[in-house]
C-alpha positions in Angstrom: -94.0 3.4 138.8 -94.5 6.7 137.0 -94.1 6.9 133.2 -94.3 10.1 131.3 -96.3 10.1 128.1 -94.4 11.2 125.0 -95.0 14.8 124.1 -96.8 14.8 120.8 -95.2 18.1 119.9 -91.7 16.5 120.0 -92.4 12.8 119.2 -91.3 12.9 115.6 -88.0 14.8 116.1 -85.7 11.9 116.5 -86.3 10.8 113.0 -85.4 14.2 111.4 -82.3 14.8 109.4 -80.1 17.8 110.4 -81.5 19.8 107.5 -85.1 19.0 108.4 -84.6 19.8 112.1 -82.9 23.1 111.3 -85.6 24.1 108.8 -88.3 23.3 111.4 -86.4 25.2 114.1 -86.2 28.3 111.9 -89.9 28.1 111.3 -90.6 27.8 115.1 -88.4 30.9 115.7 -90.2 32.8 113.0 -93.5 31.9 114.5 -92.4 32.9 118.0 -91.0 36.2 116.7 -94.3 37.3 115.2 -95.8 37.1 118.7 -99.2 36.2 117.3 -99.6 32.8 119.0 -101.4 32.3 122.3 -99.4 31.7 125.5 -100.2 28.0 125.3 -99.2 27.7 121.7 -96.1 29.8 122.3 -95.1 27.4 125.1 -95.7 24.4 122.8 -93.6 26.1 120.1 -90.8 26.8 122.6 -90.7 23.2 123.7 -90.6 22.0 120.1 -87.9 24.5 119.4 -85.8 23.3 122.3 -86.2 19.7 121.1 -85.3 20.7 117.6 -82.2 22.6 118.7 -81.1 19.5 120.8 -81.6 17.3 117.7 -79.4 19.7 115.6 -76.7 19.6 118.3 -76.8 15.8 118.3 -76.2 15.8 114.6 -73.4 18.3 114.8 -71.7 16.4 117.7 -72.0 13.2 115.7 -70.4 14.9 112.6 -67.6 16.3 114.8 -66.9 12.9 116.3 -66.8 11.3 112.8 -64.4 14.0 111.6 -62.1 13.6 114.6 -62.1 9.8 114.1 -61.3 10.2 110.4 -58.4 12.5 111.2 -57.1 10.2 113.9 -57.2 7.3 111.4 -55.5 9.4 108.8 -52.8 10.5 111.2 -52.1 6.9 112.1 -51.6 5.8 108.5 -49.5 8.9 107.8 -47.4 9.8 110.9 -45.6 12.7 109.1 -48.9 14.6 108.6 
């Protein structure tokens, strides 16, 4: 049985709020845009950026689902809306 070890560069991302993940993602993008990191560091930054972007998407999808649920509940209680 093969298990993959958690990536230390992305291990803490699941606990981040949307704002924290977005801020860190912006920092990663800025670091990559400067082009001053080594290839290995750039790859690690890229992986972290991908994980941060996924976390932001998860937060946004969750917020969208909550809004849709609230609208559906509101429409059920007020069918004329």
